[in-house]
PDB file with SEQRES, HELIX, SHEET and CRYST1 records, atoms N, CA, C and O in Angstrom:
SEQRES   1 A   76  MET PRO ASP LEU TYR ASP SER ALA GLN GLU ARG GLU GLN          
SEQRES   2 A   76  GLN ASN THR GLN ALA ALA HIS GLN ALA HIS THR ALA ARG          
SEQRES   3 A   76  LEU ARG PRO GLU PRO PRO GLN THR VAL VAL ASP GLY ARG          
SEQRES   4 A   76  VAL LEU CYS ILE ASP CYS ASP GLU PRO VAL GLN PRO ALA          
SEQRES   5 A   76  ARG LEU ALA ALA LYS PRO ASN ALA ALA ARG CYS PHE HIS          
SEQRES   6 A   76  CYS GLN GLY ILE THR GLU ARG LYS HIS GLY ARG                  
HELIX    1 AA1 LEU A    4  ARG A   26  1                                  23    
HELIX    2 AA2 PRO A   51  ALA A   56  1                                   6    
HELIX    3 AA3 PHE A   64  LYS A   73  1                                  10    
SHEET    1 AA1 2 THR A  34  VAL A  36  0                                        
SHEET    2 AA1 2 ARG A  39  LEU A  41 -1                                        
CRYST1    1.000    1.000    1.000  90.00  90.00  90.00 P 1           1          
ATOM      1  N   MET A   1     -16.714   1.067 -45.776  1.00  0.00           N  
ATOM      2  CA  MET A   1     -16.161  -0.346 -45.833  1.00  0.00           C  
ATOM      3  C   MET A   1     -14.702  -0.085 -45.642  1.00  0.00           C  
ATOM      4  O   MET A   1     -14.091   0.737 -46.324  1.00  0.00           O  
ATOM      5  N   PRO A   2     -14.114  -0.866 -44.620  1.00  0.00           N  
ATOM      6  CA  PRO A   2     -12.665  -0.800 -44.475  1.00  0.00           C  
ATOM      7  C   PRO A   2     -11.967  -1.413 -45.671  1.00  0.00           C  
ATOM      8  O   PRO A   2     -12.416  -2.379 -46.288  1.00  0.00           O  
ATOM      9  N   ASP A   3     -10.800  -0.763 -45.966  1.00  0.00           N  
ATOM     10  CA  ASP A   3     -10.000  -1.242 -47.158  1.00  0.00           C  
ATOM     11  C   ASP A   3      -9.148  -2.478 -46.715  1.00  0.00           C  
ATOM     12  O   ASP A   3      -9.153  -2.811 -45.529  1.00  0.00           O  
ATOM     13  N   LEU A   4      -8.452  -3.130 -47.600  1.00  0.00           N  
ATOM     14  CA  LEU A   4      -7.696  -4.264 -47.352  1.00  0.00           C  
ATOM     15  C   LEU A   4      -6.567  -3.995 -46.377  1.00  0.00           C  
ATOM     16  O   LEU A   4      -6.252  -4.845 -45.544  1.00  0.00           O  
ATOM     17  N   TYR A   5      -5.968  -2.849 -46.467  1.00  0.00           N  
ATOM     18  CA  TYR A   5      -4.867  -2.374 -45.636  1.00  0.00           C  
ATOM     19  C   TYR A   5      -5.365  -2.285 -44.191  1.00  0.00           C  
ATOM     20  O   TYR A   5      -4.692  -2.736 -43.265  1.00  0.00           O  
ATOM     21  N   ASP A   6      -6.498  -1.724 -44.021  1.00  0.00           N  
ATOM     22  CA  ASP A   6      -6.997  -1.560 -42.604  1.00  0.00           C  
ATOM     23  C   ASP A   6      -7.414  -2.882 -42.045  1.00  0.00           C  
ATOM     24  O   ASP A   6      -7.219  -3.121 -40.854  1.00  0.00           O  
ATOM     25  N   SER A   7      -7.995  -3.782 -42.865  1.00  0.00           N  
ATOM     26  CA  SER A   7      -8.335  -5.067 -42.266  1.00  0.00           C  
ATOM     27  C   SER A   7      -7.114  -5.870 -41.841  1.00  0.00           C  
ATOM     28  O   SER A   7      -7.090  -6.467 -40.765  1.00  0.00           O  
ATOM     29  N   ALA A   8      -6.053  -5.876 -42.745  1.00  0.00           N  
ATOM     30  CA  ALA A   8      -4.808  -6.593 -42.435  1.00  0.00           C  
ATOM     31  C   ALA A   8      -4.120  -6.021 -41.203  1.00  0.00           C  
ATOM     32  O   ALA A   8      -3.542  -6.762 -40.407  1.00  0.00           O  
ATOM     33  N   GLN A   9      -4.183  -4.722 -41.052  1.00  0.00           N  
ATOM     34  CA  GLN A   9      -3.531  -4.084 -39.830  1.00  0.00           C  
ATOM     35  C   GLN A   9      -4.350  -4.500 -38.557  1.00  0.00           C  
ATOM     36  O   GLN A   9      -3.761  -4.789 -37.515  1.00  0.00           O  
ATOM     37  N   GLU A  10      -5.686  -4.526 -38.653  1.00  0.00           N  
ATOM     38  CA  GLU A  10      -6.404  -4.866 -37.547  1.00  0.00           C  
ATOM     39  C   GLU A  10      -6.229  -6.329 -37.103  1.00  0.00           C  
ATOM     40  O   GLU A  10      -6.178  -6.640 -35.913  1.00  0.00           O  
ATOM     41  N   ARG A  11      -6.141  -7.178 -38.070  1.00  0.00           N  
ATOM     42  CA  ARG A  11      -5.846  -8.648 -37.905  1.00  0.00           C  
ATOM     43  C   ARG A  11      -4.523  -8.851 -37.235  1.00  0.00           C  
ATOM     44  O   ARG A  11      -4.377  -9.646 -36.306  1.00  0.00           O  
ATOM     45  N   GLU A  12      -3.530  -8.088 -37.747  1.00  0.00           N  
ATOM     46  CA  GLU A  12      -2.130  -8.222 -37.163  1.00  0.00           C  
ATOM     47  C   GLU A  12      -2.129  -7.745 -35.686  1.00  0.00           C  
ATOM     48  O   GLU A  12      -1.485  -8.360 -34.836  1.00  0.00           O  
ATOM     49  N   GLN A  13      -2.849  -6.657 -35.397  1.00  0.00           N  
ATOM     50  CA  GLN A  13      -2.948  -6.252 -34.081  1.00  0.00           C  
ATOM     51  C   GLN A  13      -3.555  -7.271 -33.107  1.00  0.00           C  
ATOM     52  O   GLN A  13      -3.058  -7.515 -32.008  1.00  0.00           O  
ATOM     53  N   GLN A  14      -4.674  -7.853 -33.593  1.00  0.00           N  
ATOM     54  CA  GLN A  14      -5.375  -8.902 -32.902  1.00  0.00           C  
ATOM     55  C   GLN A  14      -4.456 -10.103 -32.607  1.00  0.00           C  
ATOM     56  O   GLN A  14      -4.395 -10.609 -31.486  1.00  0.00           O  
ATOM     57  N   ASN A  15      -3.781 -10.515 -33.613  1.00  0.00           N  
ATOM     58  CA  ASN A  15      -2.846 -11.636 -33.502  1.00  0.00           C  
ATOM     59  C   ASN A  15      -1.737 -11.348 -32.479  1.00  0.00           C  
ATOM     60  O   ASN A  15      -1.354 -12.196 -31.673  1.00  0.00           O  
ATOM     61  N   THR A  16      -1.250 -10.112 -32.559  1.00  0.00           N  
ATOM     62  CA  THR A  16      -0.188  -9.789 -31.578  1.00  0.00           C  
ATOM     63  C   THR A  16      -0.691  -9.806 -30.222  1.00  0.00           C  
ATOM     64  O   THR A  16      -0.032 -10.357 -29.340  1.00  0.00           O  
ATOM     65  N   GLN A  17      -1.874  -9.216 -29.960  1.00  0.00           N  
ATOM     66  CA  GLN A  17      -2.457  -9.220 -28.594  1.00  0.00           C  
ATOM     67  C   GLN A  17      -2.698 -10.662 -28.147  1.00  0.00           C  
ATOM     68  O   GLN A  17      -2.371 -10.981 -27.004  1.00  0.00           O  
ATOM     69  N   ALA A  18      -3.247 -11.546 -28.970  1.00  0.00           N  
ATOM     70  CA  ALA A  18      -3.570 -12.875 -28.624  1.00  0.00           C  
ATOM     71  C   ALA A  18      -2.181 -13.574 -28.192  1.00  0.00           C  
ATOM     72  O   ALA A  18      -2.097 -14.213 -27.143  1.00  0.00           O  
ATOM     73  N   ALA A  19      -1.216 -13.423 -28.984  1.00  0.00           N  
ATOM     74  CA  ALA A  19       0.075 -14.092 -28.655  1.00  0.00           C  
ATOM     75  C   ALA A  19       0.672 -13.513 -27.348  1.00  0.00           C  
ATOM     76  O   ALA A  19       1.220 -14.281 -26.557  1.00  0.00           O  
ATOM     77  N   HIS A  20       0.586 -12.210 -27.095  1.00  0.00           N  
ATOM     78  CA  HIS A  20       1.105 -11.674 -25.803  1.00  0.00           C  
ATOM     79  C   HIS A  20       0.261 -12.324 -24.672  1.00  0.00           C  
ATOM     80  O   HIS A  20       0.827 -12.817 -23.697  1.00  0.00           O  
ATOM     81  N   GLN A  21      -1.028 -12.325 -24.791  1.00  0.00           N  
ATOM     82  CA  GLN A  21      -1.855 -12.883 -23.724  1.00  0.00           C  
ATOM     83  C   GLN A  21      -1.591 -14.388 -23.525  1.00  0.00           C  
ATOM     84  O   GLN A  21      -1.694 -14.850 -22.389  1.00  0.00           O  
ATOM     85  N   ALA A  22      -1.276 -15.134 -24.503  1.00  0.00           N  
ATOM     86  CA  ALA A  22      -0.938 -16.486 -24.377  1.00  0.00           C  
ATOM     87  C   ALA A  22       0.394 -16.704 -23.634  1.00  0.00           C  
ATOM     88  O   ALA A  22       0.589 -17.583 -22.794  1.00  0.00           O  
ATOM     89  N   HIS A  23       1.237 -15.835 -24.034  1.00  0.00           N  
ATOM     90  CA  HIS A  23       2.617 -15.897 -23.378  1.00  0.00           C  
ATOM     91  C   HIS A  23       2.525 -15.516 -21.940  1.00  0.00           C  
ATOM     92  O   HIS A  23       3.122 -16.174 -21.088  1.00  0.00           O  
ATOM     93  N   THR A  24       1.819 -14.504 -21.648  1.00  0.00           N  
ATOM     94  CA  THR A  24       1.644 -14.064 -20.265  1.00  0.00           C  
ATOM     95  C   THR A  24       0.959 -15.070 -19.340  1.00  0.00           C  
ATOM     96  O   THR A  24       1.273 -15.179 -18.155  1.00  0.00           O  
ATOM     97  N   ALA A  25      -0.039 -15.838 -19.963  1.00  0.00           N  
ATOM     98  CA  ALA A  25      -0.802 -16.820 -19.238  1.00  0.00           C  
ATOM     99  C   ALA A  25       0.160 -17.934 -18.828  1.00  0.00           C  
ATOM    100  O   ALA A  25      -0.016 -18.510 -17.754  1.00  0.00           O  
ATOM    101  N   ARG A  26       1.190 -18.268 -19.654  1.00  0.00           N  
ATOM    102  CA  ARG A  26       2.128 -19.410 -19.336  1.00  0.00           C  
ATOM    103  C   ARG A  26       3.101 -18.967 -18.309  1.00  0.00           C  
ATOM    104  O   ARG A  26       3.686 -19.842 -17.672  1.00  0.00           O  
ATOM    105  N   LEU A  27       3.343 -17.736 -18.071  1.00  0.00           N  
ATOM    106  CA  LEU A  27       4.402 -17.363 -17.128  1.00  0.00           C  
ATOM    107  C   LEU A  27       3.772 -17.545 -15.660  1.00  0.00           C  
ATOM    108  O   LEU A  27       2.605 -17.279 -15.373  1.00  0.00           O  
ATOM    109  N   ARG A  28       4.726 -18.036 -14.800  1.00  0.00           N  
ATOM    110  CA  ARG A  28       4.390 -18.098 -13.413  1.00  0.00           C  
ATOM    111  C   ARG A  28       5.027 -17.019 -12.701  1.00  0.00           C  
ATOM    112  O   ARG A  28       6.195 -16.748 -12.979  1.00  0.00           O  
ATOM    113  N   PRO A  29       4.356 -16.314 -11.741  1.00  0.00           N  
ATOM    114  CA  PRO A  29       4.986 -15.244 -10.992  1.00  0.00           C  
ATOM    115  C   PRO A  29       6.256 -15.791 -10.351  1.00  0.00           C  
ATOM    116  O   PRO A  29       6.319 -16.948  -9.936  1.00  0.00           O  
ATOM    117  N   GLU A  30       7.249 -14.941 -10.285  1.00  0.00           N  
ATOM    118  CA  GLU A  30       8.473 -15.245  -9.708  1.00  0.00           C  
ATOM    119  C   GLU A  30       8.306 -15.019  -8.201  1.00  0.00           C  
ATOM    120  O   GLU A  30       7.764 -13.987  -7.803  1.00  0.00           O  
ATOM    121  N   PRO A  31       8.765 -15.973  -7.334  1.00  0.00           N  
ATOM    122  CA  PRO A  31       8.675 -15.797  -5.907  1.00  0.00           C  
ATOM    123  C   PRO A  31       9.566 -14.584  -5.432  1.00  0.00           C  
ATOM    124  O   PRO A  31      10.543 -14.257  -6.106  1.00  0.00           O  
ATOM    125  N   PRO A  32       9.256 -13.967  -4.360  1.00  0.00           N  
ATOM    126  CA  PRO A  32      10.028 -12.826  -3.860  1.00  0.00           C  
ATOM    127  C   PRO A  32      11.540 -13.174  -3.692  1.00  0.00           C  
ATOM    128  O   PRO A  32      11.863 -14.320  -3.380  1.00  0.00           O  
ATOM    129  N   GLN A  33      12.361 -12.311  -3.870  1.00  0.00           N  
ATOM    130  CA  GLN A  33      13.777 -12.559  -3.616  1.00  0.00           C  
ATOM    131  C   GLN A  33      14.125 -12.612  -2.213  1.00  0.00           C  
ATOM    132  O   GLN A  33      13.358 -12.080  -1.410  1.00  0.00           O  
ATOM    133  N   THR A  34      15.273 -13.234  -1.775  1.00  0.00           N  
ATOM    134  CA  THR A  34      15.785 -13.143  -0.597  1.00  0.00           C  
ATOM    135  C   THR A  34      17.123 -12.334  -0.652  1.00  0.00           C  
ATOM    136  O   THR A  34      18.080 -12.823  -1.252  1.00  0.00           O  
ATOM    137  N   VAL A  35      17.209 -11.250  -0.113  1.00  0.00           N  
ATOM    138  CA  VAL A  35      18.300 -10.361  -0.096  1.00  0.00           C  
ATOM    139  C   VAL A  35      18.994 -10.270   1.189  1.00  0.00           C  
ATOM    140  O   VAL A  35      18.369  -9.877   2.175  1.00  0.00           O  
ATOM    141  N   VAL A  36      20.325 -10.622   1.276  1.00  0.00           N  
ATOM    142  CA  VAL A  36      21.042 -10.544   2.446  1.00  0.00           C  
ATOM    143  C   VAL A  36      22.364  -9.869   2.198  1.00  0.00           C  
ATOM    144  O   VAL A  36      23.118 -10.280   1.316  1.00  0.00           O  
ATOM    145  N   ASP A  37      22.656  -8.844   2.958  1.00  0.00           N  
ATOM    146  CA  ASP A  37      23.810  -8.031   2.755  1.00  0.00           C  
ATOM    147  C   ASP A  37      23.985  -7.474   1.311  1.00  0.00           C  
ATOM    148  O   ASP A  37      25.105  -7.343   0.817  1.00  0.00           O  
ATOM    149  N   GLY A  38      22.863  -7.159   0.665  1.00  0.00           N  
ATOM    150  CA  GLY A  38      22.925  -6.644  -0.650  1.00  0.00           C  
ATOM    151  C   GLY A  38      23.077  -7.692  -1.757  1.00  0.00           C  
ATOM    152  O   GLY A  38      23.181  -7.313  -2.924  1.00  0.00           O  
ATOM    153  N   ARG A  39      23.094  -9.002  -1.440  1.00  0.00           N  
ATOM    154  CA  ARG A  39      23.157 -10.058  -2.374  1.00  0.00           C  
ATOM    155  C   ARG A  39      21.854 -10.766  -2.444  1.00  0.00           C  
ATOM    156  O   ARG A  39      21.170 -10.943  -1.436  1.00  0.00           O  
ATOM    157  N   VAL A  40      21.499 -11.178  -3.644  1.00  0.00           N  
ATOM    158  CA  VAL A  40      20.249 -11.974  -3.792  1.00  0.00           C  
ATOM    159  C   VAL A  40      20.636 -13.462  -3.645  1.00  0.00           C  
ATOM    160  O   VAL A  40      21.476 -13.985  -4.377  1.00  0.00           O  
ATOM    161  N   LEU A  41      20.015 -14.086  -2.710  1.00  0.00           N  
ATOM    162  CA  LEU A  41      20.412 -15.497  -2.484  1.00  0.00           C  
ATOM    163  C   LEU A  41      19.189 -16.352  -3.050  1.00  0.00           C  
ATOM    164  O   LEU A  41      18.015 -15.985  -2.981  1.00  0.00           O  
ATOM    165  N   CYS A  42      19.622 -17.515  -3.604  1.00  0.00           N  
ATOM    166  CA  CYS A  42      18.691 -18.441  -4.196  1.00  0.00           C  
ATOM    167  C   CYS A  42      17.724 -18.928  -3.077  1.00  0.00           C  
ATOM    168  O   CYS A  42      18.169 -19.242  -1.974  1.00  0.00           O  
ATOM    169  N   ILE A  43      16.406 -18.987  -3.369  1.00  0.00           N  
ATOM    170  CA  ILE A  43      15.402 -19.381  -2.391  1.00  0.00           C  
ATOM    171  C   ILE A  43      15.492 -20.913  -2.124  1.00  0.00           C  
ATOM    172  O   ILE A  43      14.954 -21.404  -1.132  1.00  0.00           O  
ATOM    173  N   ASP A  44      16.191 -21.666  -3.039  1.00  0.00           N  
ATOM    174  CA  ASP A  44      16.268 -23.081  -2.798  1.00  0.00           C  
ATOM    175  C   ASP A  44      17.470 -23.573  -2.181  1.00  0.00           C  
ATOM    176  O   ASP A  44      17.433 -24.475  -1.343  1.00  0.00           O  
ATOM    177  N   CYS A  45      18.622 -22.976  -2.588  1.00  0.00           N  
ATOM    178  CA  CYS A  45      19.938 -23.526  -2.078  1.00  0.00           C  
ATOM    179  C   CYS A  45      20.760 -22.486  -1.180  1.00  0.00           C  
ATOM    180  O   CYS A  45      21.818 -22.804  -0.638  1.00  0.00           O  
ATOM    181  N   ASP A  46      20.212 -21.281  -1.074  1.00  0.00           N  
ATOM    182  CA  ASP A  46      20.885 -20.226  -0.298  1.00  0.00           C  
ATOM    183  C   ASP A  46      22.154 -19.761  -0.755  1.00  0.00           C  
ATOM    184  O   ASP A  46      22.854 -19.064  -0.020  1.00  0.00           O  
ATOM    185  N   GLU A  47      22.547 -20.120  -2.018  1.00  0.00           N  
ATOM    186  CA  GLU A  47      23.747 -19.654  -2.664  1.00  0.00           C  
ATOM    187  C   GLU A  47      23.404 -18.325  -3.382  1.00  0.00           C  
ATOM    188  O   GLU A  47      22.252 -18.099  -3.750  1.00  0.00           O  
ATOM    189  N   PRO A  48      24.380 -17.482  -3.570  1.00  0.00           N  
ATOM    190  CA  PRO A  48      24.099 -16.170  -4.311  1.00  0.00           C  
ATOM    191  C   PRO A  48      23.617 -16.465  -5.741  1.00  0.00           C  
ATOM    192  O   PRO A  48      24.110 -17.403  -6.367  1.00  0.00           O  
ATOM    193  N   VAL A  49      22.726 -15.734  -6.232  1.00  0.00           N  
ATOM    194  CA  VAL A  49      22.223 -15.794  -7.592  1.00  0.00           C  
ATOM    195  C   VAL A  49      23.233 -15.096  -8.478  1.00  0.00           C  
ATOM    196  O   VAL A  49      23.624 -13.954  -8.233  1.00  0.00           O  
ATOM    197  N   GLN A  50      23.654 -15.821  -9.534  1.00  0.00           N  
ATOM    198  CA  GLN A  50      24.703 -15.298 -10.376  1.00  0.00           C  
ATOM    199  C   GLN A  50      24.382 -13.894 -10.958  1.00  0.00           C  
ATOM    200  O   GLN A  50      23.247 -13.579 -11.317  1.00  0.00           O  
ATOM    201  N   PRO A  51      25.463 -13.074 -11.025  1.00  0.00           N  
ATOM    202  CA  PRO A  51      25.214 -11.702 -11.569  1.00  0.00           C  
ATOM    203  C   PRO A  51      24.683 -11.871 -13.106  1.00  0.00           C  
ATOM    204  O   PRO A  51      23.827 -11.092 -13.524  1.00  0.00           O  
ATOM    205  N   ALA A  52      25.156 -12.797 -13.850  1.00  0.00           N  
ATOM    206  CA  ALA A  52      24.651 -12.822 -15.240  1.00  0.00           C  
ATOM    207  C   ALA A  52      23.160 -13.221 -15.225  1.00  0.00           C  
ATOM    208  O   ALA A  52      22.419 -12.809 -16.117  1.00  0.00           O  
ATOM    209  N   ARG A  53      22.724 -13.978 -14.276  1.00  0.00           N  
ATOM    210  CA  ARG A  53      21.309 -14.347 -14.237  1.00  0.00           C  
ATOM    211  C   ARG A  53      20.432 -13.055 -13.822  1.00  0.00           C  
ATOM    212  O   ARG A  53      19.361 -12.756 -14.350  1.00  0.00           O  
ATOM    213  N   LEU A  54      21.033 -12.385 -12.849  1.00  0.00           N  
ATOM    214  CA  LEU A  54      20.309 -11.131 -12.439  1.00  0.00           C  
ATOM    215  C   LEU A  54      20.285 -10.076 -13.541  1.00  0.00           C  
ATOM    216  O   LEU A  54      19.316  -9.330 -13.679  1.00  0.00           O  
ATOM    217  N   ALA A  55      21.329 -10.025 -14.300  1.00  0.00           N  
ATOM    218  CA  ALA A  55      21.378  -9.025 -15.419  1.00  0.00           C  
ATOM    219  C   ALA A  55      20.288  -9.378 -16.442  1.00  0.00           C  
ATOM    220  O   ALA A  55      19.624  -8.500 -16.993  1.00  0.00           O  
ATOM    221  N   ALA A  56      20.116 -10.734 -16.690  1.00  0.00           N  
ATOM    222  CA  ALA A  56      19.135 -11.178 -17.686  1.00  0.00           C  
ATOM    223  C   ALA A  56      17.643 -11.080 -17.103  1.00  0.00           C  
ATOM    224  O   ALA A  56      16.672 -10.774 -17.795  1.00  0.00           O  
ATOM    225  N   LYS A  57      17.595 -11.373 -15.779  1.00  0.00           N  
ATOM    226  CA  LYS A  57      16.260 -11.455 -15.144  1.00  0.00           C  
ATOM    227  C   LYS A  57      16.428 -10.809 -13.796  1.00  0.00           C  
ATOM    228  O   LYS A  57      16.733 -11.525 -12.843  1.00  0.00           O  
ATOM    229  N   PRO A  58      16.251  -9.492 -13.635  1.00  0.00           N  
ATOM    230  CA  PRO A  58      16.588  -8.791 -12.369  1.00  0.00           C  
ATOM    231  C   PRO A  58      15.739  -9.281 -11.159  1.00  0.00           C  
ATOM    232  O   PRO A  58      16.149  -9.120 -10.009  1.00  0.00           O  
ATOM    233  N   ASN A  59      14.555  -9.877 -11.434  1.00  0.00           N  
ATOM    234  CA  ASN A  59      13.733 -10.311 -10.281  1.00  0.00           C  
ATOM    235  C   ASN A  59      13.929 -11.806 -10.039  1.00  0.00           C  
ATOM    236  O   ASN A  59      13.123 -12.392  -9.317  1.00  0.00           O  
ATOM    237  N   ALA A  60      14.922 -12.442 -10.582  1.00  0.00           N  
ATOM    238  CA  ALA A  60      15.145 -13.891 -10.363  1.00  0.00           C  
ATOM    239  C   ALA A  60      15.386 -14.176  -8.838  1.00  0.00           C  
ATOM    240  O   ALA A  60      16.092 -13.472  -8.116  1.00  0.00           O  
ATOM    241  N   ALA A  61      14.737 -15.252  -8.460  1.00  0.00           N  
ATOM    242  CA  ALA A  61      14.775 -15.677  -7.002  1.00  0.00           C  
ATOM    243  C   ALA A  61      15.595 -16.996  -6.907  1.00  0.00           C  
ATOM    244  O   ALA A  61      15.881 -17.462  -5.804  1.00  0.00           O  
ATOM    245  N   ARG A  62      15.971 -17.595  -8.067  1.00  0.00           N  
ATOM    246  CA  ARG A  62      16.724 -18.819  -7.961  1.00  0.00           C  
ATOM    247  C   ARG A  62      17.980 -18.761  -8.812  1.00  0.00           C  
ATOM    248  O   ARG A  62      17.978 -18.020  -9.795  1.00  0.00           O  
ATOM    249  N   CYS A  63      19.046 -19.479  -8.515  1.00  0.00           N  
ATOM    250  CA  CYS A  63      20.224 -19.527  -9.242  1.00  0.00           C  
ATOM    251  C   CYS A  63      20.005 -20.293 -10.610  1.00  0.00           C  
ATOM    252  O   CYS A  63      18.901 -20.789 -10.837  1.00  0.00           O  
ATOM    253  N   PHE A  64      20.900 -20.383 -11.405  1.00  0.00           N  
ATOM    254  CA  PHE A  64      20.762 -21.118 -12.722  1.00  0.00           C  
ATOM    255  C   PHE A  64      20.442 -22.649 -12.412  1.00  0.00           C  
ATOM    256  O   PHE A  64      19.543 -23.263 -12.986  1.00  0.00           O  
ATOM    257  N   HIS A  65      21.202 -23.148 -11.528  1.00  0.00           N  
ATOM    258  CA  HIS A  65      21.037 -24.674 -11.277  1.00  0.00           C  
ATOM    259  C   HIS A  65      19.647 -24.966 -10.736  1.00  0.00           C  
ATOM    260  O   HIS A  65      18.969 -25.882 -11.200  1.00  0.00           O  
ATOM    261  N   CYS A  66      19.251 -24.222  -9.803  1.00  0.00           N  
ATOM    262  CA  CYS A  66      17.927 -24.492  -9.098  1.00  0.00           C  
ATOM    263  C   CYS A  66      16.692 -24.076  -9.987  1.00  0.00           C  
ATOM    264  O   CYS A  66      15.593 -24.618  -9.869  1.00  0.00           O  
ATOM    265  N   GLN A  67      16.956 -23.097 -10.861  1.00  0.00           N  
ATOM    266  CA  GLN A  67      15.936 -22.720 -11.809  1.00  0.00           C  
ATOM    267  C   GLN A  67      15.719 -23.856 -12.804  1.00  0.00           C  
ATOM    268  O   GLN A  67      14.578 -24.223 -13.084  1.00  0.00           O  
ATOM    269  N   GLY A  68      16.843 -24.436 -13.360  1.00  0.00           N  
ATOM    270  CA  GLY A  68      16.756 -25.561 -14.216  1.00  0.00           C  
ATOM    271  C   GLY A  68      16.020 -26.792 -13.637  1.00  0.00           C  
ATOM    272  O   GLY A  68      15.241 -27.444 -14.333  1.00  0.00           O  
ATOM    273  N   ILE A  69      16.286 -27.094 -12.341  1.00  0.00           N  
ATOM    274  CA  ILE A  69      15.599 -28.134 -11.598  1.00  0.00           C  
ATOM    275  C   ILE A  69      14.045 -27.818 -11.559  1.00  0.00           C  
ATOM    276  O   ILE A  69      13.226 -28.698 -11.823  1.00  0.00           O  
ATOM    277  N   THR A  70      13.691 -26.589 -11.234  1.00  0.00           N  
ATOM    278  CA  THR A  70      12.329 -26.121 -11.102  1.00  0.00           C  
ATOM    279  C   THR A  70      11.636 -26.308 -12.414  1.00  0.00           C  
ATOM    280  O   THR A  70      10.514 -26.811 -12.446  1.00  0.00           O  
ATOM    281  N   GLU A  71      12.245 -25.932 -13.475  1.00  0.00           N  
ATOM    282  CA  GLU A  71      11.723 -25.977 -14.740  1.00  0.00           C  
ATOM    283  C   GLU A  71      11.453 -27.457 -15.253  1.00  0.00           C  
ATOM    284  O   GLU A  71      10.438 -27.765 -15.877  1.00  0.00           O  
ATOM    285  N   ARG A  72      12.410 -28.281 -14.941  1.00  0.00           N  
ATOM    286  CA  ARG A  72      12.259 -29.720 -15.267  1.00  0.00           C  
ATOM    287  C   ARG A  72      11.095 -30.320 -14.483  1.00  0.00           C  
ATOM    288  O   ARG A  72      10.329 -31.112 -15.032  1.00  0.00           O  
ATOM    289  N   LYS A  73      10.947 -29.952 -13.187  1.00  0.00           N  
ATOM    290  CA  LYS A  73       9.882 -30.589 -12.429  1.00  0.00           C  
ATOM    291  C   LYS A  73       8.449 -30.194 -12.952  1.00  0.00           C  
ATOM    292  O   LYS A  73       7.471 -30.940 -12.925  1.00  0.00           O  
ATOM    293  N   HIS A  74       8.480 -28.856 -13.450  1.00  0.00           N  
ATOM    294  CA  HIS A  74       7.116 -28.309 -13.832  1.00  0.00           C  
ATOM    295  C   HIS A  74       6.963 -28.388 -15.367  1.00  0.00           C  
ATOM    296  O   HIS A  74       6.027 -27.806 -15.915  1.00  0.00           O  
ATOM    297  N   GLY A  75       7.849 -29.083 -16.050  1.00  0.00           N  
ATOM    298  CA  GLY A  75       7.754 -29.197 -17.450  1.00  0.00           C  
ATOM    299  C   GLY A  75       7.732 -28.001 -18.319  1.00  0.00           C  
ATOM    300  O   GLY A  75       7.080 -27.939 -19.361  1.00  0.00           O  
ATOM    301  N   ARG A  76       8.503 -27.015 -17.824  1.00  0.00           N  
ATOM    302  CA  ARG A  76       8.561 -25.676 -18.646  1.00  0.00           C  
ATOM    303  C   ARG A  76       9.665 -25.705 -19.528  1.00  0.00           C  
ATOM    304  O   ARG A  76       9.890 -24.745 -20.266  1.00  0.00           O  
TER     305      ARG A  76                                                      
END                                                                             
């Protein structure tokens, strides 16, 4: 019979996995980036994606402004 510590550890692992799966299910895949002359351009407005945004999210395909619009449209 498993002891209390083992049961708690197993429950914690199950909760962590469930939270990770729920988070992953909410994520939408990022569209492919448009790269011109070594710069990532926003797929919506064709302006360069800000370096700070790329530092935070290297696969970003939209600039801060357009990402905000997209999130508001989709209720994210």
